[in-house]
MDTraj code that builds the backbone (N, CA, C; nanometers):
import mdtraj as md
import numpy as np

residues = "MET PRO LYS GLN LYS THR HIS SER GLY ALA LYS LYS ARG PHE LYS VAL THR GLY SER GLY LYS ILE MET ARG GLU HIS VAL ASN GLN ARG HIS LEU LEU GLU SER LYS THR SER ARG ARG MET ARG ARG LEU ALA VAL ASP THR GLU ILE ALA PRO ALA ASP VAL ALA ARG VAL LYS LYS MET LEU GLY ARG".split()
xyz = np.array([
    [-5.0406, -6.9195, 5.2833],
    [-5.0164, -6.7868, 5.2291],
    [-5.1032, -6.6857, 5.3046],
    [-5.0454, -6.5722, 5.3473],
    [-5.1236, -6.4754, 5.4257],
    [-5.2275, -6.4031, 5.3413],
    [-5.3263, -6.3497, 5.4101],
    [-5.4305, -6.2729, 5.3417],
    [-5.3738, -6.1417, 5.2892],
    [-5.4349, -6.0927, 5.1821],
    [-5.3939, -5.9637, 5.1282],
    [-5.4646, -5.8538, 5.2063],
    [-5.3908, -5.7531, 5.2491],
    [-5.4508, -5.6446, 5.3252],
    [-5.5112, -5.5409, 5.2309],
    [-5.6234, -5.4843, 5.2740],
    [-5.6872, -5.3770, 5.1987],
    [-5.6038, -5.2503, 5.2135],
    [-5.5865, -5.1769, 5.1053],
    [-5.5110, -5.0519, 5.1067],
    [-5.5907, -4.9465, 5.1838],
    [-5.5329, -4.8942, 5.2920],
    [-5.6064, -4.8026, 5.3796],
    [-5.6512, -4.6758, 5.3086],
    [-5.5671, -4.6231, 5.2186],
    [-5.6047, -4.5021, 5.1457],
    [-5.7166, -4.5281, 5.0476],
    [-5.7163, -4.6463, 4.9858],
    [-5.8184, -4.6790, 4.8864],
    [-5.9548, -4.6996, 4.9508],
    [-5.9585, -4.7624, 5.0673],
    [-6.0880, -4.7907, 5.1286],
    [-6.1563, -4.6621, 5.1761],
    [-6.0787, -4.5552, 5.1972],
    [-6.1383, -4.4271, 5.2355],
    [-6.1899, -4.3503, 5.1143],
    [-6.1349, -4.3784, 4.9956],
    [-6.1653, -4.2977, 4.8780],
    [-6.2665, -4.3595, 4.7824],
    [-6.2784, -4.4915, 4.7832],
    [-6.3639, -4.5591, 4.6852],
    [-6.4691, -4.6424, 4.7545],
    [-6.5850, -4.6596, 4.6874],
    [-6.6849, -4.7539, 4.7360],
    [-6.7376, -4.8327, 4.6175],
    [-6.7717, -4.9582, 4.6437],
    [-6.8191, -5.0475, 4.5387],
    [-6.9709, -5.0562, 4.5486],
    [-7.0390, -5.0360, 4.4370],
    [-7.1843, -5.0423, 4.4346],
    [-7.2295, -5.1881, 4.4318],
    [-7.3585, -5.2079, 4.4435],
    [-7.4124, -5.3426, 4.4405],
    [-7.3877, -5.4132, 4.3095],
    [-7.3819, -5.3356, 4.2004],
    [-7.3583, -5.3952, 4.0688],
    [-7.2095, -5.4127, 4.0385],
    [-7.1226, -5.3670, 4.1301],
    [-6.9792, -5.3880, 4.1123],
    [-6.9024, -5.2690, 4.0587],
    [-6.9721, -5.1579, 4.0293],
    [-6.9010, -5.0388, 3.9831],
    [-6.8258, -4.9759, 4.0997],
    [-6.7140, -4.9094, 4.0698],
    [-6.6352, -4.8426, 4.1732],
    [-6.6573, -4.6927, 4.1594],
    [-6.7043, -4.6304, 4.2673],
    [-6.7392, -4.4894, 4.2660],
    [-6.6360, -4.4088, 4.3446],
    [-6.6226, -4.2823, 4.3057],
    [-6.5330, -4.1907, 4.3762],
    [-6.6009, -4.0546, 4.3874],
    [-6.5519, -3.9710, 4.4774],
    [-6.6034, -3.8354, 4.4910],
    [-6.5231, -3.7413, 4.4026],
    [-6.5840, -3.6273, 4.3696],
    [-6.5135, -3.5252, 4.2930],
    [-6.4185, -3.4476, 4.3840],
    [-6.3209, -3.3839, 4.3233],
    [-6.2282, -3.2981, 4.3967],
    [-6.2847, -3.1557, 4.4016],
    [-6.2147, -3.0644, 4.4661],
    [-6.2500, -2.9218, 4.4747],
    [-6.3702, -2.8939, 4.5633],
    [-6.3897, -2.9714, 4.6705],
    [-6.5028, -2.9477, 4.7604],
    [-6.4597, -2.9191, 4.9034],
    [-6.3330, -2.8980, 4.9286],
    [-6.2850, -2.8884, 5.0664],
    [-6.2685, -2.7448, 5.1173],
    [-6.2185, -2.6556, 5.0332],
    [-6.1943, -2.5196, 5.0818],
    [-6.2088, -2.4213, 4.9662],
    [-6.2034, -2.2930, 4.9978],
    [-6.2255, -2.1846, 4.9003],
    [-6.3627, -2.1991, 4.8336],
    [-6.4650, -2.2316, 4.9120],
    [-6.5960, -2.2617, 4.8554],
    [-6.6776, -2.1373, 4.8209],
    [-6.6445, -2.0225, 4.8810],
    [-6.7225, -1.9013, 4.8544],
    [-6.7160, -1.8590, 4.7084],
    [-6.6026, -1.8847, 4.6460],
    [-6.5848, -1.8393, 4.5078],
    [-6.6454, -1.9351, 4.4064],
    [-6.6915, -2.0517, 4.4511],
    [-6.7473, -2.1498, 4.3585],
    [-6.8991, -2.1358, 4.3543],
    [-6.9549, -2.1469, 4.2359],
    [-7.0984, -2.1255, 4.2197],
    [-7.1784, -2.2426, 4.2768],
    [-7.3046, -2.2160, 4.3077],
    [-7.3929, -2.3201, 4.3599],
    [-7.4096, -2.4310, 4.2580],
    [-7.4186, -2.3945, 4.1323],
    [-7.4331, -2.4938, 4.0256],
    [-7.3127, -2.5878, 4.0228],
    [-7.1943, -2.5282, 4.0345],
    [-7.0725, -2.6087, 4.0340],
    [-7.0677, -2.7020, 4.1552],
    [-7.1066, -2.6517, 4.2716],
    [-7.1033, -2.7327, 4.3928],
    [-7.2028, -2.8485, 4.3859],
    [-7.3194, -2.8242, 4.3274],
    [-7.4181, -2.9316, 4.3118],
    [-7.3643, -3.0418, 4.2220],
    [-7.2984, -3.0035, 4.1149],
    [-7.2443, -3.1024, 4.0221],
    [-7.1290, -3.1803, 4.0843],
    [-7.0499, -3.1133, 4.1679],
    [-6.9378, -3.1807, 4.2341],
    [-6.9856, -3.2753, 4.3439],
    [-7.1075, -3.2541, 4.3949],
    [-7.1575, -3.3334, 4.5060],
    [-7.1942, -3.4752, 4.4646],
    [-7.2167, -3.4988, 4.3359],
    [-7.2579, -3.6306, 4.2873],
    [-7.1347, -3.7182, 4.2654],
    [-7.1390, -3.8409, 4.3192],
    [-7.0282, -3.9343, 4.2977],
    [-7.0220, -3.9762, 4.1513],
    [-6.9030, -4.0136, 4.1059],
    [-6.8844, -4.0553, 3.9678],
    [-6.8069, -4.1864, 3.9632],
    [-6.8184, -4.2559, 3.8522],
    [-6.7485, -4.3832, 3.8343],
    [-6.6018, -4.3556, 3.8000],
    [-6.5120, -4.4435, 3.8449],
    [-6.3711, -4.4227, 3.8138],
    [-6.3437, -4.4579, 3.6681],
    [-6.2306, -4.4113, 3.6176],
    [-6.1941, -4.4350, 3.4785],
    [-6.1691, -4.5836, 3.4553],
    [-6.2071, -4.6348, 3.3379],
    [-6.1875, -4.7771, 3.3086],
    [-6.0424, -4.8230, 3.3227],
    [-5.9478, -4.7344, 3.2954],
    [-5.8069, -4.7715, 3.3048],
    [-5.7635, -4.7987, 3.4485],
    [-5.8375, -4.7458, 3.5461],
    [-5.7995, -4.7602, 3.6863],
    [-5.8726, -4.8724, 3.7588],
    [-5.9709, -4.9344, 3.6944],
    [-6.0569, -5.0311, 3.7624],
    [-5.9763, -5.1476, 3.8195],
    [-5.8908, -5.2081, 3.7412],
    [-5.8166, -5.3261, 3.7873],
    [-5.7276, -5.2919, 3.9060],
    [-5.6606, -5.1791, 3.8996],
    [-5.5691, -5.1410, 4.0076],
    [-5.6440, -5.1126, 4.1371],
    [-5.7575, -5.0435, 4.1274],
    [-5.8353, -5.0112, 4.2462],
    [-5.8975, -5.1370, 4.3066],
    [-5.9455, -5.2270, 4.2206],
    [-6.0020, -5.3527, 4.2715],
    [-5.8968, -5.4321, 4.3470],
    [-5.7756, -5.4329, 4.2979],
    [-5.6680, -5.5042, 4.3658],
    [-5.6389, -5.4409, 4.5025],
    [-5.6402, -5.3081, 4.5081],
    [-5.6155, -5.2401, 4.6362],
    [-5.7277, -5.2661, 4.7360],
    [-5.8498, -5.2841, 4.6851],
    [-5.9638, -5.3099, 4.7741],
    [-5.9774, -5.4579, 4.8078],
    [-5.8931, -5.5416, 4.7498],
    [-5.8959, -5.6831, 4.7786],
    [-6.0085, -5.7578, 4.7115],
    [-6.0472, -5.7136, 4.5918],
    [-6.1578, -5.7779, 4.5182],
    [-6.1067, -5.8453, 4.3933],
])
top = md.Topology()
chain = top.add_chain()
for i, resn in enumerate(residues, 1):
    res = top.add_residue(resn, chain, resSeq=i)
    for name in ("N", "CA", "C"):
        top.add_atom(name, md.element.get_by_symbol(name[0]), res)
traj = md.Trajectory(xyz[None], top)
């Protein structure tokens, strides 16, 4: 049986921590940044954990 390939889009968007949590970046950081406050940009800069409902699907795409 052939190996399962990692989903190319998923490997660019998610990373797995040492403890096994799956992290993602926030949206709204690419353009139109002048109108966004510094406070908002600082909060968006921190990675966050994905929703529990998506964990199984993302793990499958990452081949875990």
